[in-house]
Backbone as CSV, one residue per row, in Angstrom:
resi,resn,N_x,N_y,N_z,CA_x,CA_y,CA_z,C_x,C_y,C_z
1,MET,178.998,88.143,247.474,177.874,88.763,246.780,177.548,90.092,247.458
2,ASN,177.328,91.115,246.659,177.061,92.446,247.189,175.611,92.550,247.634
3,LYS,175.384,92.640,248.936,174.025,92.727,249.457,173.649,94.201,249.610
4,ASP,172.790,94.709,248.759,172.312,96.063,248.959,170.801,96.087,248.789
5,TYR,170.284,96.485,247.614,168.838,96.607,247.509,168.139,95.364,246.963
6,LEU,168.882,94.373,246.461,168.226,93.180,245.945,167.755,92.281,247.084
7,TYR,166.804,91.406,246.763,166.175,90.571,247.778,166.613,89.124,247.633
8,ASP,167.159,88.581,248.709,167.564,87.177,248.682,166.346,86.265,248.771
9,ASN,165.301,86.697,249.481,164.107,85.857,249.649,162.945,86.461,248.869
10,TYR,163.144,86.650,247.572,162.135,87.263,246.719,160.840,86.447,246.729
11,ARG,159.762,87.108,247.050,158.442,86.490,247.251,158.526,85.438,248.364
12,LEU,157.411,84.780,248.625,157.376,83.766,249.669,157.354,82.394,249.012
13,VAL,158.330,81.582,249.357,158.554,80.298,248.687,157.314,79.415,248.721
14,ASP,156.608,79.380,249.850,155.472,78.471,249.988,154.359,78.758,248.987
15,PHE,154.261,79.989,248.503,153.155,80.371,247.623,153.585,80.620,246.174
16,TYR,154.867,80.721,245.936,155.374,81.243,244.672,154.940,80.418,243.461
17,ASP,155.195,79.121,243.484,154.949,78.301,242.297,153.483,78.266,241.890
18,ASP,152.585,78.335,242.866,151.163,78.269,242.549,150.639,79.582,241.984
19,MET,151.371,80.653,242.184,150.951,81.956,241.669,151.569,82.277,240.316
20,TYR,152.773,81.760,240.069,153.506,82.143,238.863,153.808,80.907,238.019
21,CYS,152.794,80.460,237.292,152.935,79.250,236.483,152.492,79.499,235.043
22,TYR,152.556,80.735,234.594,152.106,81.078,233.244,153.127,80.626,232.193
23,GLU,152.659,80.530,230.945,153.514,80.083,229.842,153.442,81.007,228.634
24,GLU,152.707,82.116,228.723,152.403,82.910,227.539,153.631,83.548,226.901
25,ASP,154.715,83.700,227.648,155.915,84.297,227.064,156.749,83.290,226.271
26,PHE,156.547,82.000,226.522,157.465,80.988,225.997,157.444,80.898,224.473
27,ASN,156.281,81.090,223.854,156.207,80.966,222.397,157.094,81.981,221.691
28,LEU,157.315,83.123,222.317,158.230,84.105,221.728,159.680,83.703,221.958
29,TRP,160.044,83.388,223.188,161.440,83.040,223.484,161.886,81.819,222.678
30,ARG,160.992,80.844,222.523,161.382,79.586,221.894,161.746,79.751,220.425
31,GLU,161.288,80.820,219.784,161.628,81.056,218.377,163.133,81.211,218.170
32,TYR,163.845,81.566,219.237,165.274,81.853,219.111,166.145,80.723,219.656
33,ILE,165.513,79.655,220.140,166.251,78.535,220.731,166.335,77.386,219.744
34,LYS,167.511,76.786,219.646,167.716,75.619,218.787,168.513,74.564,219.559
35,PRO,168.314,73.284,219.222,169.112,72.239,219.865,170.604,72.530,219.738
36,GLY,171.335,72.199,220.794,172.774,72.417,220.802,173.193,73.746,221.385
37,MET,172.256,74.626,221.677,172.593,75.951,222.197,172.923,75.910,223.683
38,ARG,173.699,76.900,224.105,173.929,77.150,225.532,173.188,78.437,225.891
39,ILE,172.332,78.342,226.895,171.432,79.429,227.267,171.742,79.875,228.684
40,LEU,171.794,81.165,228.896,171.860,81.721,230.248,170.506,82.332,230.553
41,GLU,169.820,81.756,231.525,168.549,82.311,231.989,168.820,83.055,233.291
42,ILE,168.728,84.367,233.243,169.003,85.210,234.405,167.699,85.475,235.136
43,ALA,167.737,85.383,236.476,166.543,85.503,237.319,165.577,84.359,236.997
44,CYS,166.095,83.151,237.080,165.310,81.956,236.732,164.237,81.649,237.756
45,GLY,164.342,82.222,238.963,163.363,81.921,239.995,163.344,80.446,240.329
46,SER,162.156,79.900,240.436,162.028,78.486,240.797,161.990,77.580,239.574
47,GLY,162.237,78.139,238.382,162.379,77.300,237.203,161.174,77.220,236.301
48,ARG,160.286,78.197,236.369,159.108,78.189,235.486,159.528,78.079,234.016
49,LEU,160.380,78.994,233.561,160.824,78.977,232.168,161.872,77.899,231.934
50,THR,162.709,77.652,232.916,163.725,76.599,232.809,163.077,75.279,232.429
51,LYS,162.001,74.934,233.101,161.287,73.674,232.850,160.755,73.637,231.418
52,LEU,160.162,74.720,230.961,159.594,74.751,229.608,160.669,74.536,228.553
53,ILE,161.830,75.155,228.750,162.932,74.981,227.793,163.450,73.557,227.838
54,ALA,163.682,73.054,229.053,164.266,71.712,229.208,163.365,70.625,228.651
55,GLU,162.057,70.831,228.708,161.115,69.826,228.232,160.776,69.984,226.751
56,SER,161.369,71.005,226.100,161.029,71.282,224.707,162.190,71.110,223.737
57,PHE,163.443,71.150,224.226,164.597,71.153,223.331,165.627,70.111,223.772
58,GLU,166.130,69.361,222.792,167.199,68.411,223.041,168.562,69.098,222.969
59,ASP,169.521,68.525,223.678,170.927,68.941,223.597,171.131,70.431,223.886
60,VAL,170.372,70.926,224.846,170.503,72.325,225.275,171.107,72.348,226.669
61,THR,172.003,73.288,226.896,172.518,73.515,228.245,171.929,74.823,228.765
62,ILE,171.289,74.735,229.936,170.665,75.907,230.539,171.410,76.245,231.819
63,ASP,172.095,77.360,231.846,172.672,77.882,233.080,171.614,78.783,233.708
64,ALA,171.020,78.306,234.800,169.878,78.972,235.432,170.371,79.771,236.632
65,LEU,170.433,81.071,236.476,171.046,81.959,237.469,169.979,82.707,238.259
66,ASP,170.174,82.762,239.557,169.286,83.568,240.394,170.050,84.054,241.619
67,TYR,169.596,85.168,242.173,170.188,85.761,243.364,169.712,85.060,244.637
68,SER,168.519,84.442,244.545,167.849,83.907,245.725,168.164,82.439,245.966
69,LYS,168.718,82.130,247.129,168.949,80.736,247.512,167.628,79.980,247.593
70,GLU,166.581,80.659,248.090,165.285,80.000,248.244,164.715,79.572,246.898
71,MET,164.793,80.460,245.909,164.274,80.124,244.580,165.084,78.990,243.948
72,LEU,166.400,79.060,244.060,167.233,77.992,243.503,166.991,76.665,244.218
73,GLY,166.662,76.737,245.504,166.311,75.517,246.230,165.059,74.871,245.665
74,LEU,164.052,75.700,245.343,162.845,75.168,244.714,163.171,74.517,243.373
75,LEU,163.979,75.227,242.567,164.358,74.686,241.259,165.070,73.342,241.400
76,THR,166.059,73.280,242.267,166.839,72.049,242.434,165.956,70.893,242.877
77,ASN,165.024,71.173,243.773,164.127,70.114,244.249,163.181,69.610,243.167
78,LYS,162.843,70.489,242.230,161.885,70.111,241.188,162.545,69.461,239.975
79,MET,163.817,69.693,239.778,164.481,69.234,238.555,164.307,67.736,238.270
80,PRO,164.349,66.850,239.282,164.162,65.417,238.983,162.795,65.097,238.385
81,SER,161.807,65.965,238.592,160.463,65.708,238.070,160.266,66.263,236.660
82,PHE,161.238,67.022,236.141,161.124,67.560,234.789,161.238,66.424,233.766
83,ASN,160.464,66.495,232.699,160.590,65.561,231.578,161.631,66.109,230.602
84,THR,162.854,66.205,231.081,163.930,66.842,230.329,164.272,66.044,229.078
85,LYS,164.414,66.767,227.957,164.740,66.133,226.683,166.160,65.562,226.707
86,ALA,166.406,64.613,225.825,167.707,63.934,225.761,168.827,64.934,225.507
87,GLY,169.895,64.797,226.286,171.070,65.626,226.095,170.989,67.012,226.681
88,THR,169.867,67.351,227.293,169.692,68.686,227.877,170.084,68.672,229.349
89,ASN,170.783,69.711,229.775,171.266,69.812,231.146,170.909,71.173,231.731
90,ILE,170.695,71.181,233.045,170.401,72.417,233.781,171.454,72.603,234.849
91,ASN,172.058,73.778,234.894,173.065,74.096,235.911,172.589,75.294,236.734
92,PRO,172.074,75.071,237.951,171.694,76.213,238.797,172.929,77.005,239.224
93,ILE,172.823,78.320,239.200,173.925,79.206,239.568,173.395,80.289,240.505
94,GLU,173.978,80.380,241.692,173.624,81.467,242.602,174.553,82.648,242.327
95,ALA,173.999,83.743,241.832,174.824,84.889,241.467,173.947,86.128,241.319
96,ASP,174.606,87.268,241.321,173.974,88.573,241.152,174.157,88.980,239.694
97,MET,173.054,89.225,238.996,173.142,89.544,237.569,173.992,90.782,237.295
98,ARG,174.131,91.663,238.268,174.897,92.898,238.053,176.397,92.650,237.975
99,TYR,176.842,91.529,238.540,178.281,91.296,238.654,178.713,89.949,238.083
100,TYR,177.810,89.237,237.414,178.141,87.895,236.945,179.115,87.955,235.769
101,THR,180.184,87.180,235.871,181.135,87.048,234.774,181.386,85.566,234.527
102,SER,181.771,85.242,233.311,182.044,83.852,232.969,182.896,83.816,231.711
103,GLU,183.712,82.784,231.604,184.454,82.568,230.363,183.580,81.912,229.303
104,ILE,182.428,81.397,229.731,181.487,80.775,228.800,180.806,81.866,227.968
105,LYS,180.641,81.608,226.686,179.885,82.495,225.818,178.572,81.810,225.434
106,TYR,177.504,82.566,225.454,176.165,82.008,225.296,175.557,82.343,223.941
107,ASP,174.712,81.435,223.460,173.948,81.671,222.235,172.770,82.607,222.502
108,ILE,172.166,82.446,223.674,171.003,83.247,224.053,171.090,83.564,225.543
109,ILE,170.722,84.782,225.884,170.540,85.162,227.289,169.127,85.718,227.434
110,ILE,168.396,85.168,228.378,167.011,85.573,228.617,166.889,86.104,230.050
111,ILE,166.261,87.260,230.191,165.877,87.762,231.521,164.358,87.911,231.494
112,PRO,163.623,86.895,231.967,162.163,86.891,231.866,161.487,87.495,233.094
113,SER,160.156,87.490,233.053,159.315,87.778,234.229,159.534,89.176,234.790
114,ASN,159.856,90.129,233.919,160.051,91.522,234.336,161.123,91.672,235.415
115,SER,162.090,90.779,235.407,163.087,90.772,236.482,164.022,91.973,236.435
116,LEU,164.169,92.587,235.269,165.016,93.786,235.201,164.428,94.958,235.983
117,ASN,163.152,94.880,236.335,162.566,95.942,237.151,163.105,95.964,238.577
118,HIS,163.862,94.934,238.949,164.488,94.941,240.273,165.865,95.592,240.250
119,ILE,166.276,96.073,239.099,167.490,96.880,238.989,167.085,98.331,239.215
120,GLU,167.537,98.917,240.312,167.002,100.199,240.750,167.773,101.417,240.264
121,THR,169.034,101.253,239.907,169.829,102.432,239.577,170.207,102.439,238.104
122,ASN,170.419,103.629,237.575,170.781,103.777,236.166,172.098,103.084,235.846
123,ILE,173.078,103.253,236.719,174.386,102.663,236.454,174.307,101.144,236.483
124,ASP,173.498,100.580,237.386,173.346,99.120,237.422,172.671,98.609,236.150
125,MET,171.688,99.340,235.655,171.037,98.922,234.417,172.030,98.940,233.255
126,GLN,172.823,99.984,233.165,173.846,100.055,232.114,174.836,98.907,232.245
127,ASN,175.223,98.600,233.470,176.195,97.527,233.690,175.627,96.158,233.334
128,VAL,174.354,95.929,233.655,173.737,94.644,233.315,173.704,94.462,231.803
129,ILE,173.296,95.495,231.085,173.217,95.402,229.628,174.605,95.158,229.029
130,ALA,175.609,95.873,229.548,176.976,95.673,229.050,177.492,94.285,229.387
131,SER,177.169,93.798,230.580,177.602,92.460,230.989,176.988,91.389,230.101
132,VAL,175.702,91.513,229.821,175.030,90.551,228.953,175.686,90.540,227.576
133,TYR,175.998,91.715,227.067,176.656,91.805,225.754,177.977,91.026,225.761
134,SER,178.748,91.192,226.835,180.062,90.536,226.912,179.947,89.023,227.043
135,LEU,178.820,88.534,227.551,178.627,87.101,227.763,178.089,86.372,226.535
136,LEU,177.641,87.121,225.537,177.052,86.518,224.348,178.095,86.211,223.277
137,LYS,177.819,85.164,222.515,178.582,84.921,221.301,178.219,85.981,220.257
138,ASP,179.079,86.186,219.299,178.741,87.060,218.188,177.490,86.533,217.490
139,GLY,176.525,87.405,217.275,175.264,86.990,216.670,174.257,86.462,217.667
140,GLY,174.658,86.357,218.957,173.755,85.848,219.980,172.639,86.821,220.298
141,TYR,171.574,86.287,220.913,170.378,87.083,221.199,170.220,87.358,222.701
142,PHE,169.749,88.557,223.003,169.364,88.953,224.358,167.871,89.230,224.323
143,LEU,167.107,88.457,225.088,165.656,88.549,225.126,165.221,88.945,226.531
144,PHE,164.354,89.943,226.636,163.854,90.296,227.969,162.535,91.044,227.876
145,ASP,161.802,90.996,228.983,160.618,91.836,229.142,160.817,92.712,230.370
146,ILE,160.173,93.852,230.349,160.268,94.800,231.459,158.957,95.576,231.506
147,LEU,158.503,95.885,232.700,157.207,96.544,232.837,157.188,97.904,232.152
148,ASN,156.074,98.191,231.533,155.796,99.521,231.007,154.957,100.254,232.057
149,PRO,155.411,101.391,232.577,154.620,102.087,233.597,153.234,102.438,233.061
150,ILE,152.216,101.946,233.735,150.857,102.292,233.357,150.202,103.019,234.518
151,PHE,149.143,103.736,234.220,148.603,104.731,235.136,148.262,104.169,236.506
152,GLN,147.758,102.935,236.547,147.313,102.382,237.823,148.464,102.206,238.812
153,PHE,149.703,102.082,238.316,150.849,101.971,239.212,151.163,103.297,239.906
154,LEU,150.771,104.401,239.291,151.286,105.702,239.693,150.370,106.484,240.624
155,ILE,149.115,106.054,240.758,148.143,106.890,241.458,147.675,106.321,242.792
156,ASN,148.131,105.117,243.142,147.612,104.482,244.355,148.261,105.067,245.603
157,LYS,147.581,105.999,246.225,148.087,106.621,247.450,147.168,106.341,248.641
158,ASP,146.149,105.524,248.439,145.126,105.340,249.469,145.367,104.113,250.337
159,LYS,146.447,103.364,250.073,146.819,102.185,250.870,145.791,101.058,250.795
160,LYS,144.935,101.067,249.772,143.953,100.004,249.639,144.599,98.757,249.038
161,TRP,144.106,97.579,249.494,144.566,96.311,248.935,143.864,96.069,247.611
162,ARG,144.630,95.603,246.595,144.098,95.439,245.248,144.551,94.104,244.652
163,PHE,143.920,93.758,243.525,144.311,92.609,242.706,144.272,91.304,243.508
164,GLY,143.259,91.141,244.351,143.145,89.927,245.143,142.741,88.721,244.300
165,GLU,143.379,87.579,244.569,143.058,86.332,243.879,143.164,85.162,244.844
166,ILE,142.385,84.118,244.554,142.417,82.874,245.321,143.176,81.835,244.497
167,TYR,144.086,81.126,245.152,144.909,80.116,244.473,144.804,78.796,245.220
168,LEU,145.031,77.708,244.493,145.124,76.387,245.099,146.593,76.046,245.289
169,GLN,146.975,75.720,246.508,148.339,75.297,246.806,148.423,73.793,246.568
170,LYS,149.076,73.405,245.481,149.018,72.014,245.027,149.608,71.037,246.040
171,LYS,150.698,71.429,246.701,151.372,70.466,247.571,150.578,70.159,248.837
172,THR,149.673,71.072,249.254,148.882,70.847,250.470,147.399,70.654,250.177
173,GLY,146.944,71.049,248.978,145.519,70.994,248.676,144.731,72.111,249.323
174,LYS,145.415,73.078,249.941,144.756,74.212,250.584,144.606,75.372,249.600
175,TYR,143.636,76.213,249.889,143.499,77.452,249.141,144.172,78.584,249.914
176,PHE,144.709,79.539,249.168,145.219,80.743,249.824,144.844,81.961,248.998
177,TYR,144.813,83.073,249.675,144.441,84.353,249.060,145.652,85.262,249.057
178,SER,145.820,86.001,247.971,146.906,86.977,247.898,146.397,88.262,247.274
179,ASP,146.810,89.384,247.828,146.548,90.676,247.214,147.735,91.592,247.486
180,GLU,147.648,92.821,247.034,148.794,93.727,247.145,148.323,95.171,247.258
181,ARG,149.208,95.988,247.771,148.998,97.433,247.727,150.352,98.085,247.453
182,ASN,150.303,99.277,246.920,151.562,99.888,246.508,151.541,101.398,246.730
183,GLU,152.740,101.948,246.757,152.901,103.395,246.765,154.095,103.729,245.866
184,TYR,153.840,104.560,244.881,154.861,104.916,243.898,155.605,106.158,244.343
185,ASP,156.935,106.071,244.314,157.792,107.207,244.658,158.172,107.921,243.357
186,TYR,157.627,109.094,243.159,157.817,109.803,241.895,159.268,110.237,241.689
187,ALA,159.982,110.494,242.758,161.359,110.979,242.632,162.313,109.882,242.174
188,THR,162.102,108.658,242.661,163.013,107.561,242.348,162.483,106.619,241.271
189,GLN,161.185,106.773,240.891,160.508,105.874,239.946,160.413,104.454,240.495
190,ILE,160.397,104.327,241.809,160.307,103.011,242.437,158.900,102.801,243.000
191,ASN,158.298,101.691,242.610,157.000,101.289,243.112,157.221,100.368,244.306
192,ASN,156.815,100.812,245.485,156.959,100.025,246.709,155.693,99.195,246.902
193,VAL,155.860,97.877,246.814,154.712,96.967,246.799,154.743,96.087,248.037
194,GLU,153.601,95.988,248.697,153.438,95.082,249.832,152.447,93.988,249.429
195,TYR,152.871,92.743,249.580,152.013,91.595,249.275,151.503,90.985,250.584
196,ARG,150.271,90.480,250.522,149.650,89.848,251.686,149.125,88.470,251.255
197,TYR,149.347,87.481,252.119,148.927,86.115,251.828,148.280,85.527,253.096
198,TYR,147.231,84.725,252.904,146.716,83.913,254.013,145.917,82.739,253.448
199,TYR,145.833,81.674,254.241,145.063,80.508,253.842,143.578,80.800,254.015
200,CYS,142.768,80.203,253.113,141.351,80.565,253.083,140.495,79.392,252.633
201,GLU,139.182,79.579,252.725,138.242,78.644,252.122,138.240,78.853,250.611
202,LYS,137.559,77.984,249.896,137.503,78.083,248.443,136.913,79.413,247.987
203,ASP,136.051,79.998,248.814,135.424,81.275,248.448,136.237,82.487,248.897
204,GLY,137.397,82.247,249.507,138.250,83.342,249.921,138.140,83.735,251.375
205,THR,137.223,83.127,252.136,137.083,83.431,253.558,138.326,82.972,254.312
206,LYS,138.932,83.866,255.038,140.168,83.531,255.742,139.934,82.448,256.784
207,LEU,140.843,81.458,256.832,140.767,80.431,257.867,141.130,81.041,259.214
208,PRO,140.366,80.721,260.264,140.599,81.352,261.572,142.004,81.134,262.116
209,ASP,142.622,79.994,261.795,143.936,79.689,262.358,145.088,80.079,261.427
210,SER,144.786,80.759,260.331,145.851,81.105,259.384,146.526,82.417,259.773
211,PRO,147.852,82.422,259.845,148.560,83.697,259.980,148.388,84.520,258.704
212,THR,148.673,85.800,258.794,148.759,86.643,257.605,150.228,86.891,257.320
213,TYR,150.668,86.448,256.151,152.065,86.588,255.754,152.195,87.849,254.898
214,ARG,153.286,88.560,255.076,153.498,89.789,254.304,154.892,89.793,253.707
215,MET,155.012,90.482,252.567,156.288,90.572,251.870,156.357,91.910,251.158
216,ASP,157.452,92.619,251.331,157.657,93.901,250.659,158.706,93.745,249.573
217,ILE,158.440,94.321,248.396,159.450,94.391,247.351,159.421,95.785,246.728
218,LYS,160.474,96.091,245.995,160.553,97.365,245.287,160.718,97.090,243.797
219,VAL,160.018,97.866,242.992,160.023,97.674,241.545,160.344,99.017,240.882
220,ARG,161.494,99.118,240.254,161.851,100.329,239.518,161.122,100.321,238.177
221,LEU,160.428,101.405,237.882,159.711,101.513,236.619,160.545,102.301,235.618
222,TYR,160.665,101.745,234.432,161.448,102.364,233.358,160.501,102.736,232.218
223,TYR,160.535,103.998,231.835,159.649,104.478,230.778,160.185,104.065,229.402
224,PRO,159.297,103.954,228.396,159.711,103.408,227.098,160.901,104.123,226.457
225,GLN,160.893,105.447,226.410,162.025,106.143,225.810,163.289,105.988,226.654
226,GLU,163.099,105.814,227.954,164.227,105.582,228.847,164.917,104.263,228.500
227,MET,164.117,103.194,228.335,164.707,101.905,227.959,165.342,101.966,226.574
228,ASP,164.676,102.649,225.652,165.257,102.797,224.313,166.615,103.502,224.387
229,TYR,166.723,104.460,225.289,167.982,105.189,225.437,169.100,104.245,225.912
230,TYR,168.806,103.431,226.901,169.809,102.470,227.380,170.261,101.552,226.246
231,ILE,169.296,101.033,225.488,169.622,100.088,224.426,170.377,100.776,223.294
232,ASN,169.924,101.955,222.898,170.561,102.659,221.784,171.971,103.124,222.120
233,ASN,172.277,103.222,223.413,173.622,103.594,223.829,174.459,102.373,224.208
234,SER,173.952,101.206,223.889,174.733,99.977,224.037,175.232,99.571,222.650
235,LEU,175.865,98.418,222.588,176.360,97.916,221.303,175.371,96.976,220.629
236,PHE,174.218,96.782,221.237,173.238,95.851,220.695,172.516,96.412,219.475
237,LYS,172.148,95.508,218.605,171.236,95.803,217.500,169.821,95.442,217.953
238,VAL,168.866,96.342,217.728,167.475,96.063,218.082,166.827,95.282,216.945
239,VAL,166.446,94.045,217.237,165.736,93.221,216.261,164.252,93.542,216.285
240,ALA,163.697,93.684,217.499,162.264,93.965,217.622,161.971,94.492,219.024
241,LYS,160.891,95.267,219.107,160.312,95.658,220.389,158.810,95.444,220.274
242,TYR,158.267,94.681,221.229,156.870,94.279,221.154,156.071,94.777,222.360
243,ASP,154.742,94.857,222.112,153.792,95.159,223.182,153.434,93.913,223.976
244,TRP,153.477,92.772,223.273,153.047,91.528,223.934,153.773,90.350,223.290
245,TYR,153.624,89.177,223.894,154.379,87.996,223.475,153.877,87.406,222.154
246,ASN,152.748,87.888,221.659,152.262,87.484,220.339,152.869,88.342,219.242
247,LYS,153.901,89.095,219.583,154.639,89.960,218.656,153.798,91.126,218.157
248,LYS,152.898,91.582,219.011,152.104,92.772,218.702,153.027,93.985,218.647
249,GLU,152.849,94.806,217.628,153.692,95.991,217.458,153.638,96.884,218.691
250,TYR,154.789,97.435,219.063,154.841,98.223,220.293,154.133,99.562,220.127
251,THR,153.148,99.790,220.997,152.444,101.076,221.048,152.459,101.681,222.441
252,GLY,152.916,100.905,223.441,152.960,101.402,224.812,151.648,101.314,225.547
253,LYS,150.685,100.556,225.006,149.355,100.512,225.617,149.138,99.290,226.501
254,THR,150.164,98.442,226.632,150.059,97.304,227.545,151.022,97.507,228.708
255,SER,151.066,96.536,229.596,151.929,96.627,230.776,153.344,96.152,230.489
256,GLU,153.665,95.785,229.227,154.962,95.187,228.921,155.732,95.966,227.864
257,GLN,157.062,95.919,228.005,157.985,96.261,226.937,158.828,95.007,226.711
258,ILE,158.824,94.482,225.505,159.493,93.219,225.218,160.508,93.466,224.116
259,TYR,161.767,93.132,224.409,162.867,93.416,223.492,163.516,92.135,222.982
260,VAL,163.864,92.165,221.710,164.738,91.165,221.103,165.947,91.904,220.567
261,LEU,167.122,91.641,221.160,168.355,92.309,220.779,169.359,91.291,220.277
262,GLN,170.282,91.744,219.444,171.300,90.839,218.911,172.676,91.485,218.998
263,LYS,173.661,90.647,219.337,175.047,91.129,219.390,175.631,91.145,217.976
């Protein structure tokens, strides 16, 4: 595996599942899934979307691919607790989305959770899109979301911590606090984000014996016409582009760009 700018230990495993348990994207993705399909979920993480698919559709095969051993470890440990529908199987795959090849052809490929924002270079983005095309069956769908650069990402130069929230860690019953700060590099379009975590009281007061955990990640921001250019120069047909998972018409006024493409 080519180790360069991608992160093997994306986010902190101990806190990840309690922070990222949303389901609002699933109603859109599920419209394109039918029993009997083979699905490639790229950047599956710890299985948030994998679980929703497995518990909703019979006779589906989900190849759940991620770069991170830690995330795949979480997924593998949780799989026995899934209420998986009859005939449905999950195959965890450790791989880099930029270089993944397979003789298997898929009905649907999904890259959820803004994971394409971790592709930092233009050539890598082109290669990922071309690779996905080659992995799909004729008529297959490519579904993904990617961040839409909004003003608050671009102006934070004061190093202040923002977006703080208190979460309950289910496995320990403890509360923890997480916030972030960022600095946007205008030349590279990369948002450098530092996350901070610590255990706290229910009101957010830090526990005296809690360490402060930190994690740095980089997020490449792609502007709407930029993404349209990549897609229009691929072989994909654009079925739809949305502002949100409720299929709101794209106007660029939300934090998301959501694409439905077809081979």
